[in-house]
DSSP file (Angstrom, degrees, kcal/mol; ACC not computed):
  #  RESIDUE AA STRUCTURE BP1 BP2  ACC     N-H-->O    O-->H-N    N-H-->O    O-->H-N    TCO  KAPPA ALPHA  PHI   PSI    X-CA   Y-CA   Z-CA
    1    1 A X              0   0    0      0, 0.0     2,-0.2     0, 0.0   130,-0.1   0.000 360.0 360.0 360.0 144.5  -64.1  -21.5  -49.3
    2    2 A X        -     0   0    0      1,-0.1     2,-0.3   128,-0.1     0, 0.0  -0.580 360.0-113.4 -82.9 146.6  -61.2  -19.8  -47.6
    3    3 A X        -     0   0    0     -2,-0.2   127,-0.1     1,-0.1     2,-0.1  -0.627  33.3-119.2 -78.6 133.9  -58.9  -21.6  -45.4
    4    4 A X        -     0   0    0     -2,-0.3     2,-0.1   125,-0.1    -1,-0.1  -0.394  27.2-112.2 -70.9 149.0  -59.1  -20.5  -41.7
    5    5 A X     >  -     0   0    0      1,-0.1     4,-2.3    -2,-0.1     3,-0.2  -0.456  24.6-114.7 -76.0 155.4  -56.0  -19.1  -40.1
    6    6 A X  H  > S+     0   0    0      1,-0.2     4,-2.3     2,-0.2     5,-0.2   0.843 116.5  56.1 -60.1 -32.4  -54.4  -21.2  -37.3
    7    7 A X  H  > S+     0   0    0      2,-0.2     4,-2.2     1,-0.2    -1,-0.2   0.900 108.1  46.5 -66.3 -40.5  -55.2  -18.4  -34.8
    8    8 A X  H  > S+     0   0    0     -3,-0.2     4,-2.5     2,-0.2    -2,-0.2   0.902 111.9  51.6 -68.3 -40.2  -58.9  -18.6  -35.7
    9    9 A X  H  X S+     0   0    0     -4,-2.3     4,-2.4     1,-0.2    -2,-0.2   0.919 110.8  48.1 -60.9 -43.6  -58.9  -22.4  -35.5
   10   10 A X  H  X S+     0   0    0     -4,-2.3     4,-2.6     2,-0.2     5,-0.2   0.905 111.0  50.7 -63.9 -41.4  -57.3  -22.2  -32.0
   11   11 A X  H  X S+     0   0    0     -4,-2.2     4,-2.5     2,-0.2    -2,-0.2   0.908 111.9  47.2 -63.9 -41.4  -59.8  -19.6  -30.8
   12   12 A X  H  X S+     0   0    0     -4,-2.5     4,-2.6     2,-0.2    -2,-0.2   0.884 111.8  51.1 -66.9 -38.0  -62.7  -21.8  -32.0
   13   13 A X  H  X S+     0   0    0     -4,-2.4     4,-2.3     2,-0.2    -2,-0.2   0.930 112.5  45.3 -64.1 -45.1  -61.2  -24.8  -30.4
   14   14 A X  H  X S+     0   0    0     -4,-2.6     4,-2.6     2,-0.2    -2,-0.2   0.905 112.5  51.8 -65.5 -41.3  -60.8  -23.0  -27.1
   15   15 A X  H  X S+     0   0    0     -4,-2.5     4,-2.3    -5,-0.2    -2,-0.2   0.923 110.6  48.6 -60.6 -44.1  -64.3  -21.6  -27.3
   16   16 A X  H  X S+     0   0    0     -4,-2.6     4,-2.3     2,-0.2    -2,-0.2   0.905 111.8  48.8 -62.7 -41.7  -65.7  -25.1  -28.0
   17   17 A X  H  X S+     0   0    0     -4,-2.3     4,-2.7     2,-0.2     5,-0.2   0.898 111.0  50.1 -65.8 -39.9  -63.8  -26.5  -25.0
   18   18 A X  H  X S+     0   0    0     -4,-2.6     4,-2.7     2,-0.2    -2,-0.2   0.901 110.8  50.2 -64.3 -40.3  -65.0  -23.7  -22.7
   19   19 A X  H  X S+     0   0    0     -4,-2.3     4,-2.6    -5,-0.2    -2,-0.2   0.920 112.4  46.5 -64.5 -43.2  -68.6  -24.3  -23.8
   20   20 A X  H  X S+     0   0    0     -4,-2.3     4,-2.7     2,-0.2     5,-0.2   0.942 115.1  45.8 -63.8 -47.4  -68.4  -28.0  -23.2
   21   21 A X  H  X S+     0   0    0     -4,-2.7     4,-2.4     1,-0.2    -2,-0.2   0.911 114.3  48.9 -63.5 -41.9  -66.8  -27.5  -19.7
   22   22 A X  H  X S+     0   0    0     -4,-2.7     4,-2.3    -5,-0.2    -1,-0.2   0.913 112.6  47.6 -63.8 -42.7  -69.3  -24.8  -18.8
   23   23 A X  H  X S+     0   0    0     -4,-2.6     4,-2.4     2,-0.2    -2,-0.2   0.909 113.1  47.7 -65.1 -42.2  -72.2  -27.0  -19.9
   24   24 A X  H  X S+     0   0    0     -4,-2.7     4,-2.9     2,-0.2     5,-0.2   0.878 110.4  53.1 -66.0 -36.8  -70.9  -30.0  -18.0
   25   25 A X  H  X S+     0   0    0     -4,-2.4     4,-1.7    -5,-0.2    -2,-0.2   0.942 111.5  45.1 -61.9 -47.0  -70.3  -27.8  -14.9
   26   26 A X  H  X S+     0   0    0     -4,-2.3     4,-0.7     2,-0.2    -2,-0.2   0.885 114.2  50.0 -64.5 -38.4  -73.9  -26.6  -15.0
   27   27 A X  H >< S+     0   0    0     -4,-2.4     3,-1.1     1,-0.2     4,-0.3   0.938 110.8  47.9 -64.9 -46.8  -75.2  -30.1  -15.6
   28   28 A X  H >< S+     0   0    0     -4,-2.9     3,-1.0     1,-0.3    -1,-0.2   0.789 104.8  60.8 -67.7 -26.2  -73.2  -31.6  -12.7
   29   29 A X  H 3< S+     0   0    0     -4,-1.7    -1,-0.3     1,-0.2    -2,-0.2   0.747 101.9  54.3 -68.7 -21.9  -74.4  -28.8  -10.5
   30   30 A X  T << S+     0   0    0     -3,-1.1    70,-3.3    -4,-0.7     2,-0.4   0.478  92.6  93.1 -89.5  -2.6  -78.0  -30.0  -11.1
   31   31 A X  E <   -A   99   0A   0     -3,-1.0     2,-0.5    -4,-0.3    68,-0.2  -0.743  57.7-157.6 -97.7 139.1  -77.3  -33.6  -10.0
   32   32 A X  E     -A   98   0A   0     66,-3.0    66,-2.7    -2,-0.4     2,-0.5  -0.962  10.8-163.1-109.7 129.7  -77.7  -35.0   -6.5
   33   33 A X  E     +A   97   0A   0     -2,-0.5     2,-0.3    64,-0.2    64,-0.2  -0.953  15.2 165.5-116.5 129.7  -75.7  -38.0   -5.6
   34   34 A X  E     -A   96   0A   0     62,-2.5    62,-3.3    -2,-0.5     2,-0.3  -0.930  19.5-147.0-136.9 162.7  -76.5  -40.3   -2.7
   35   35 A X  E     -A   95   0A   0     -2,-0.3    60,-0.2    60,-0.2    57,-0.1  -0.960  13.8-164.2-132.6 149.1  -75.5  -43.7   -1.6
   36   36 A X        +     0   0    0     58,-1.2     5,-0.1    -2,-0.3     2,-0.1  -0.009  39.8 148.4-117.0  26.8  -77.3  -46.5    0.3
   37   37 A X        +     0   0    0     57,-0.1     3,-0.1    54,-0.1    -2,-0.1  -0.393  52.5   6.5 -67.7 136.1  -74.1  -48.5    1.2
   38   38 A X  S >  S+     0   0    0      1,-0.2     3,-0.8     3,-0.1     2,-0.1  -0.233  88.3  72.8  90.5-177.7  -74.3  -50.4    4.5
   39   39 A X  T 3  S-     0   0    0      1,-0.2    14,-0.2    -2,-0.1    15,-0.2  -0.419 114.0 -28.7  72.2-145.3  -77.0  -51.0    6.9
   40   40 A X  T 3  S+     0   0    0     -2,-0.1     2,-0.2    12,-0.1    -1,-0.2  -0.026  97.7 133.7 -95.7  30.3  -79.8  -53.4    6.0
   41   41 A X    <   -     0   0    0     -3,-0.8    12,-1.8    -5,-0.1     2,-0.3  -0.555  43.7-148.9 -83.2 144.2  -79.4  -52.7    2.3
   42   42 A X  E     -B   52   0B   0     -2,-0.2     2,-0.3    10,-0.2     3,-0.3  -0.861   7.9-148.6-111.3 150.9  -79.3  -55.5   -0.2
   43   43 A X  E    S+B   51   0B   0      8,-2.8     8,-2.3    -2,-0.3     3,-0.1  -0.825  73.7  16.6-118.1 156.5  -77.4  -55.5   -3.5
   44   44 A X  E    S+     0   0B   0     -2,-0.3    -1,-0.2     6,-0.2     2,-0.2   0.855  89.2 171.2  52.7  39.6  -78.1  -57.1   -6.8
   45   45 A X  E     -     0   0B   0     -3,-0.3     2,-0.4     5,-0.1     5,-0.3  -0.486  22.8-170.0 -85.0 149.0  -81.7  -57.6   -5.7
   46   46 A X  E >  S-B   49   0B   0      3,-2.6     3,-1.4    -2,-0.2    -3,-0.0  -0.997  72.1  -2.9-135.4 133.2  -84.6  -58.8   -7.7
   47   47 A X  T 3  S-     0   0    0     -2,-0.4    -1,-0.1     1,-0.3     3,-0.1   0.854 132.9 -50.0  56.8  39.5  -88.2  -58.7   -6.6
   48   48 A X  T 3  S+     0   0    0      1,-0.2     2,-0.3    -6,-0.0    -1,-0.3   0.456 120.6  91.2  85.2   1.0  -87.4  -57.4   -3.1
   49   49 A X  E <   +B   46   0B   0     -3,-1.4    -3,-2.6    -5,-0.1     2,-0.3  -0.933  42.6 130.9-127.5 155.2  -84.6  -59.9   -2.3
   50   50 A X  E     -     0   0B   0     -2,-0.3     2,-0.5    -5,-0.3    -6,-0.2  -0.933  58.4 -49.3-172.9-167.4  -80.9  -59.8   -2.8
   51   51 A X  E     -B   43   0B   0     -8,-2.3    -8,-2.8    -2,-0.3    -6,-0.1  -0.772  57.0-121.8 -88.3 122.9  -77.5  -60.3   -1.2
   52   52 A X  E >>  -B   42   0B   0     -2,-0.5     3,-0.7   -10,-0.2     4,-0.6  -0.326  22.9-117.0 -62.8 149.0  -77.1  -58.4    2.1
   53   53 A X  T 34 S+     0   0    0    -12,-1.8     3,-0.5     1,-0.3     4,-0.2   0.770 111.9  54.7 -64.0 -27.4  -74.2  -55.9    2.1
   54   54 A X  T >4 S+     0   0    0    -15,-0.2     3,-0.9     1,-0.2    -1,-0.3   0.832 103.7  55.1 -73.9 -31.0  -72.3  -57.8    4.8
   55   55 A X  G X4 S+     0   0    0     -3,-0.7     3,-1.1     1,-0.2     4,-0.4   0.586  86.8  82.0 -76.4  -9.7  -72.3  -61.1    3.0
   56   56 A X  G 3< S+     0   0    0     -4,-0.6     4,-0.3    -3,-0.5     3,-0.2   0.689  86.1  56.5 -72.8 -16.8  -70.7  -59.5   -0.1
   57   57 A X  G <> S+     0   0    0     -3,-0.9     4,-2.1    -4,-0.2    -1,-0.2   0.541  82.0  87.8 -90.1  -6.9  -67.2  -59.7    1.4
   58   58 A X  H <> S+     0   0    0     -3,-1.1     4,-2.5     1,-0.2     5,-0.2   0.905  85.6  52.2 -61.5 -43.3  -67.4  -63.5    2.0
   59   59 A X  H  > S+     0   0    0     -4,-0.4     4,-2.3    -3,-0.2    -1,-0.2   0.877 109.3  51.5 -60.7 -33.8  -66.1  -64.4   -1.6
   60   60 A X  H  > S+     0   0    0     -4,-0.3     4,-2.4     2,-0.2    -2,-0.2   0.919 109.7  48.7 -66.2 -42.9  -63.1  -62.0   -1.0
   61   61 A X  H  X S+     0   0    0     -4,-2.1     4,-2.3     2,-0.2    -2,-0.2   0.921 112.1  49.0 -62.3 -43.7  -62.3  -63.8    2.3
   62   62 A X  H  X S+     0   0    0     -4,-2.5     4,-2.5     1,-0.2    -2,-0.2   0.909 111.0  50.6 -62.4 -42.3  -62.5  -67.2    0.6
   63   63 A X  H  X S+     0   0    0     -4,-2.3     4,-1.8    -5,-0.2    17,-0.3   0.894 110.6  48.2 -63.3 -40.9  -60.2  -66.0   -2.2
   64   64 A X  H  X S+     0   0    0     -4,-2.4     4,-1.6     2,-0.2    -2,-0.2   0.909 112.0  49.6 -67.0 -41.9  -57.6  -64.6    0.2
   65   65 A X  H  X S+     0   0    0     -4,-2.3     4,-2.2     1,-0.2    -2,-0.2   0.915 110.8  50.1 -62.3 -42.7  -57.7  -67.9    2.3
   66   66 A X  H  X S+     0   0    0     -4,-2.5     4,-3.1     1,-0.2    -1,-0.2   0.849 106.8  55.2 -65.0 -33.5  -57.3  -69.9   -1.0
   67   67 A X  H  < S+     0   0    0     -4,-1.8    -1,-0.2     9,-0.2    -2,-0.2   0.836 109.3  47.6 -67.8 -31.3  -54.3  -67.7   -2.0
   68   68 A X  H  < S+     0   0    0     -4,-1.6     3,-0.4    -3,-0.2    -2,-0.2   0.895 117.1  42.0 -73.5 -39.9  -52.6  -68.5    1.3
   69   69 A X  H  < S+     0   0    0     -4,-2.2     2,-0.5     1,-0.3    -2,-0.2   0.918 129.6  26.7 -73.2 -43.8  -53.3  -72.2    1.0
   70   70 A X    ><  +     0   0    0     -4,-3.1     3,-0.8    -5,-0.2    -1,-0.3  -0.701  69.8 165.8-119.9  76.9  -52.4  -72.4   -2.8
   71   71 A X  T 3  S+     0   0    0     -2,-0.5    -1,-0.1    -3,-0.4    -2,-0.1   0.763  75.5  47.8 -68.8 -24.6  -49.9  -69.6   -3.4
   72   72 A X  T 3  S+     0   0    0      2,-0.0    -1,-0.2     0, 0.0     2,-0.1   0.572  92.2  96.2 -92.4  -9.4  -48.8  -70.8   -6.9
   73   73 A X    <   -     0   0    0     -3,-0.8     4,-0.3     1,-0.1    -3,-0.1  -0.438  62.8-147.5 -84.1 155.5  -52.2  -71.5   -8.4
   74   74 A X  S >> S+     0   0    0      2,-0.1     4,-1.8     1,-0.1     3,-0.6   0.793  86.6  70.4 -89.9 -31.6  -54.1  -69.1  -10.6
   75   75 A X  H 3> S+     0   0    0      1,-0.2     4,-2.4     2,-0.2     5,-0.2   0.805  92.8  56.0 -66.1 -30.8  -57.7  -69.9   -9.6
   76   76 A X  H 3> S+     0   0    0     -6,-0.2     4,-2.3     2,-0.2    -1,-0.2   0.880 108.9  49.7 -64.0 -32.9  -57.5  -68.4   -6.0
   77   77 A X  H <> S+     0   0    0     -3,-0.6     4,-2.7    -4,-0.3    -2,-0.2   0.875 109.5  50.9 -69.6 -36.2  -56.4  -65.1   -7.7
   78   78 A X  H  X S+     0   0    0     -4,-1.8     4,-2.6     2,-0.2     5,-0.2   0.916 110.1  49.6 -65.3 -42.4  -59.4  -65.4  -10.1
   79   79 A X  H  X S+     0   0    0     -4,-2.4     4,-2.1     2,-0.2    -2,-0.2   0.925 113.5  46.2 -61.7 -44.0  -61.7  -65.9   -7.1
   80   80 A X  H  X S+     0   0    0     -4,-2.3     4,-2.4   -17,-0.3    -2,-0.2   0.905 112.2  50.7 -65.7 -41.1  -60.3  -62.9   -5.3
   81   81 A X  H  X S+     0   0    0     -4,-2.7     4,-2.2     1,-0.2    -2,-0.2   0.910 111.0  47.8 -62.9 -42.5  -60.4  -60.7   -8.5
   82   82 A X  H  X S+     0   0    0     -4,-2.6     4,-2.4     2,-0.2    -1,-0.2   0.875 110.1  53.4 -65.2 -36.4  -64.1  -61.6   -9.0
   83   83 A X  H  X S+     0   0    0     -4,-2.1     4,-2.2     2,-0.2    -2,-0.2   0.916 109.3  47.7 -64.8 -42.2  -64.8  -60.9   -5.4
   84   84 A X  H  X S+     0   0    0     -4,-2.4     4,-2.5     1,-0.2    -2,-0.2   0.907 111.3  51.7 -63.9 -40.5  -63.3  -57.4   -5.7
   85   85 A X  H  X S+     0   0    0     -4,-2.2     4,-2.5     1,-0.2    -2,-0.2   0.899 108.6  50.7 -62.1 -40.7  -65.3  -56.9   -8.9
   86   86 A X  H  X S+     0   0    0     -4,-2.4     4,-2.1     2,-0.2    -1,-0.2   0.902 110.4  49.7 -63.1 -41.0  -68.5  -57.9   -7.1
   87   87 A X  H  X S+     0   0    0     -4,-2.2     4,-2.1     2,-0.2    -2,-0.2   0.923 111.7  47.9 -64.3 -43.6  -67.7  -55.4   -4.3
   88   88 A X  H  X S+     0   0    0     -4,-2.5     4,-2.5     1,-0.2    -2,-0.2   0.917 112.4  49.0 -63.9 -42.8  -67.0  -52.6   -6.8
   89   89 A X  H  X S+     0   0    0     -4,-2.5     4,-2.5     1,-0.2    -1,-0.2   0.864 109.0  53.4 -64.6 -34.7  -70.2  -53.4   -8.7
   90   90 A X  H  X S+     0   0    0     -4,-2.1     4,-1.3     2,-0.2    -1,-0.2   0.891 109.4  48.3 -67.0 -38.2  -72.2  -53.4   -5.4
   91   91 A X  H  X S+     0   0    0     -4,-2.1     4,-0.6     2,-0.2     3,-0.3   0.930 113.3  46.8 -66.5 -44.3  -70.8  -49.9   -4.5
   92   92 A X  H >< S+     0   0    0     -4,-2.5     3,-1.0     1,-0.2    -2,-0.2   0.896 110.4  54.0 -63.0 -38.9  -71.7  -48.6   -8.0
   93   93 A X  H 3< S+     0   0    0     -4,-2.5    -1,-0.2     1,-0.2    -2,-0.2   0.790 104.3  55.9 -65.1 -27.4  -75.2  -50.2   -7.7
   94   94 A X  H 3< S+     0   0    0     -4,-1.3   -58,-1.2    -3,-0.3     2,-0.4   0.608  86.0  97.8 -82.7 -10.9  -75.8  -48.4   -4.4
   95   95 A X  E <<  -A   35   0A   0     -3,-1.0     2,-0.5    -4,-0.6   -60,-0.2  -0.631  56.7-163.4 -82.8 132.6  -75.2  -44.9   -5.8
   96   96 A X  E     -A   34   0A   0    -62,-3.3   -62,-2.5    -2,-0.4     2,-0.5  -0.971   3.1-167.9-118.1 126.0  -78.3  -43.0   -6.8
   97   97 A X  E     -A   33   0A   0     -2,-0.5     2,-0.4   -64,-0.2   -64,-0.2  -0.962   9.2-179.5-115.8 124.2  -78.0  -40.0   -9.1
   98   98 A X  E     -A   32   0A   0    -66,-2.7   -66,-3.0    -2,-0.5     2,-0.5  -0.943  24.3-129.8-124.7 146.9  -81.1  -37.7   -9.4
   99   99 A X  E     -A   31   0A   0     -2,-0.4   -68,-0.2   -68,-0.2     3,-0.1  -0.829  27.0-127.7 -95.9 125.4  -81.5  -34.6  -11.5
  100  100 A X        -     0   0    0    -70,-3.3     2,-0.2    -2,-0.5   -70,-0.0  -0.363  34.0 -93.3 -70.5 151.9  -82.9  -31.6   -9.6
  101  101 A X        +     0   0    0     -2,-0.1     2,-0.3     1,-0.0    -1,-0.1  -0.465  56.8 159.6 -68.6 129.9  -85.9  -29.8  -11.0
  102  102 A X        -     0   0    0     -2,-0.2     2,-0.1    -3,-0.1    -3,-0.0  -0.858  43.7 -84.8-138.2 174.5  -85.1  -26.9  -13.3
  103  103 A X     >  -     0   0    0     -2,-0.3     4,-2.0     1,-0.1     5,-0.1  -0.441  37.6-116.1 -77.6 159.7  -86.9  -24.9  -16.0
  104  104 A X  H  > S+     0   0    0      1,-0.2     4,-2.8     2,-0.2     5,-0.2   0.851 114.9  59.1 -64.7 -33.7  -86.8  -26.1  -19.5
  105  105 A X  H  > S+     0   0    0      2,-0.2     4,-2.4     1,-0.2    -1,-0.2   0.926 106.4  46.1 -61.3 -46.0  -84.9  -23.1  -20.6
  106  106 A X  H  > S+     0   0    0      2,-0.2     4,-2.2     1,-0.2    -1,-0.2   0.921 113.9  49.1 -63.6 -43.6  -82.0  -23.9  -18.2
  107  107 A X  H  X S+     0   0    0     -4,-2.0     4,-2.3     1,-0.2    -2,-0.2   0.913 111.5  49.4 -61.4 -43.4  -82.0  -27.5  -19.3
  108  108 A X  H  X S+     0   0    0     -4,-2.8     4,-2.7     1,-0.2    -2,-0.2   0.898 109.9  51.0 -63.6 -41.6  -82.0  -26.5  -23.0
  109  109 A X  H  X S+     0   0    0     -4,-2.4     4,-2.5     2,-0.2    -1,-0.2   0.899 110.1  49.8 -63.4 -40.5  -79.1  -24.1  -22.4
  110  110 A X  H  X S+     0   0    0     -4,-2.2     4,-2.1     2,-0.2    -2,-0.2   0.947 113.8  44.6 -62.6 -48.7  -77.1  -26.8  -20.7
  111  111 A X  H  X S+     0   0    0     -4,-2.3     4,-2.6     1,-0.2     5,-0.3   0.908 113.9  49.7 -64.5 -42.4  -77.6  -29.3  -23.5
  112  112 A X  H  X S+     0   0    0     -4,-2.7     4,-2.6     1,-0.2     5,-0.5   0.906 109.2  52.2 -64.7 -41.2  -76.9  -26.7  -26.2
  113  113 A X  H  X S+     0   0    0     -4,-2.5     4,-1.6    -5,-0.2     5,-0.2   0.932 113.2  44.5 -58.6 -45.7  -73.7  -25.6  -24.5
  114  114 A X  H  X S+     0   0    0     -4,-2.1     4,-2.1    -5,-0.2    -2,-0.2   0.955 119.9  38.0 -65.5 -50.6  -72.4  -29.2  -24.3
  115  115 A X  H  X S+     0   0    0     -4,-2.6     4,-2.2     2,-0.2    -2,-0.2   0.876 117.8  46.7 -76.7 -37.5  -73.4  -30.3  -27.9
  116  116 A X  H  X S+     0   0    0     -4,-2.6     4,-2.2    -5,-0.3    -1,-0.2   0.898 114.0  49.9 -70.1 -38.0  -72.5  -27.1  -29.7
  117  117 A X  H  X S+     0   0    0     -4,-1.6     4,-2.2    -5,-0.5    -2,-0.2   0.912 111.9  47.8 -63.3 -42.0  -69.2  -26.8  -27.9
  118  118 A X  H  X S+     0   0    0     -4,-2.1     4,-2.7    -5,-0.2    -2,-0.2   0.891 110.6  52.1 -65.6 -38.4  -68.4  -30.5  -28.8
  119  119 A X  H  X S+     0   0    0     -4,-2.2     4,-2.3     2,-0.2    -2,-0.2   0.895 108.9  50.3 -65.1 -39.1  -69.4  -29.8  -32.4
  120  120 A X  H  X S+     0   0    0     -4,-2.2     4,-1.9     2,-0.2    -2,-0.2   0.930 112.0  47.7 -63.0 -44.8  -67.1  -26.8  -32.6
  121  121 A X  H  X S+     0   0    0     -4,-2.2     4,-2.9     1,-0.2     5,-0.2   0.932 113.7  46.7 -62.0 -46.0  -64.2  -28.9  -31.1
  122  122 A X  H  X S+     0   0    0     -4,-2.7     4,-2.7     1,-0.2     5,-0.3   0.870 108.5  56.4 -65.6 -35.9  -64.8  -31.8  -33.5
  123  123 A X  H  X>S+     0   0    0     -4,-2.3     5,-1.2    -5,-0.2     4,-0.8   0.913 114.3  38.7 -60.8 -42.5  -65.1  -29.4  -36.5
  124  124 A X  H  <5S+     0   0    0     -4,-1.9    -2,-0.2     2,-0.2    -1,-0.2   0.926 118.6  46.9 -74.9 -44.5  -61.7  -28.0  -35.8
  125  125 A X  H  <5S+     0   0    0     -4,-2.9    -2,-0.2     1,-0.2    -3,-0.2   0.860 118.7  40.0 -69.0 -35.4  -60.0  -31.3  -34.8
  126  126 A X  H  <5S-     0   0    0     -4,-2.7    -1,-0.2    -5,-0.2    -2,-0.2   0.621 101.9-133.7 -88.3 -13.5  -61.4  -33.3  -37.8
  127  127 A X  T ><5 +     0   0    0     -4,-0.8     3,-1.1    -5,-0.3    -3,-0.2   0.886  47.4 155.4  67.5  40.1  -60.8  -30.4  -40.2
  128  128 A X  T 3 < +     0   0    0     -5,-1.2    -4,-0.1    -6,-0.3    -1,-0.1   0.662  66.2  58.9 -76.3 -14.6  -64.3  -30.6  -41.8
  129  129 A X  T 3  S+     0   0    0     -6,-0.5    -1,-0.2     2,-0.1     2,-0.1   0.311  81.4 111.3 -96.9  11.2  -64.3  -26.9  -42.9
  130  130 A X  S <  S-     0   0    0     -3,-1.1     2,-0.3  -127,-0.1  -127,-0.1  -0.485  80.2-100.9 -79.8 153.8  -61.1  -27.3  -45.0
  131  131 A X        -     0   0    0     -2,-0.1    -1,-0.1     1,-0.1    -2,-0.1  -0.605  26.5-152.1 -74.2 131.4  -61.2  -27.0  -48.8
  132  132 A X              0   0    0     -2,-0.3    -1,-0.1     1,-0.2    -2,-0.0   0.282 360.0 360.0 -92.5  11.5  -61.1  -30.5  -50.3
  133  133 A X              0   0    0      0, 0.0    -1,-0.2     0, 0.0    -2,-0.0   0.453 360.0 360.0 -80.0 360.0  -59.5  -29.5  -53.6
């Protein structure tokens, strides 16, 4: 096999990146994102019950109060850190992403653009078409 020139490799890499970006753009255009944060919504619920969204800040308040009372201790910081993590997870849990209805042809084109573009990029970056002699 002949070794590709650096110019051809660069062109294939750019083509692959354009295909991936174009496919991801088309995919993200087909997504609807909504949130149910606030109101009477519950988080981390199972079987119809869960933690109400207003009560989710109580661990953060407790952690901040403990940091004021015990400024040199590590465990109030751990409580506050876990409370922030719970709040972030609750926000992520409240986000709903749905895919809009499209034809199979459009869906196939989006998937092919993403995966063939990624394969072109990986082929150039990993150098799999080089002669191994």
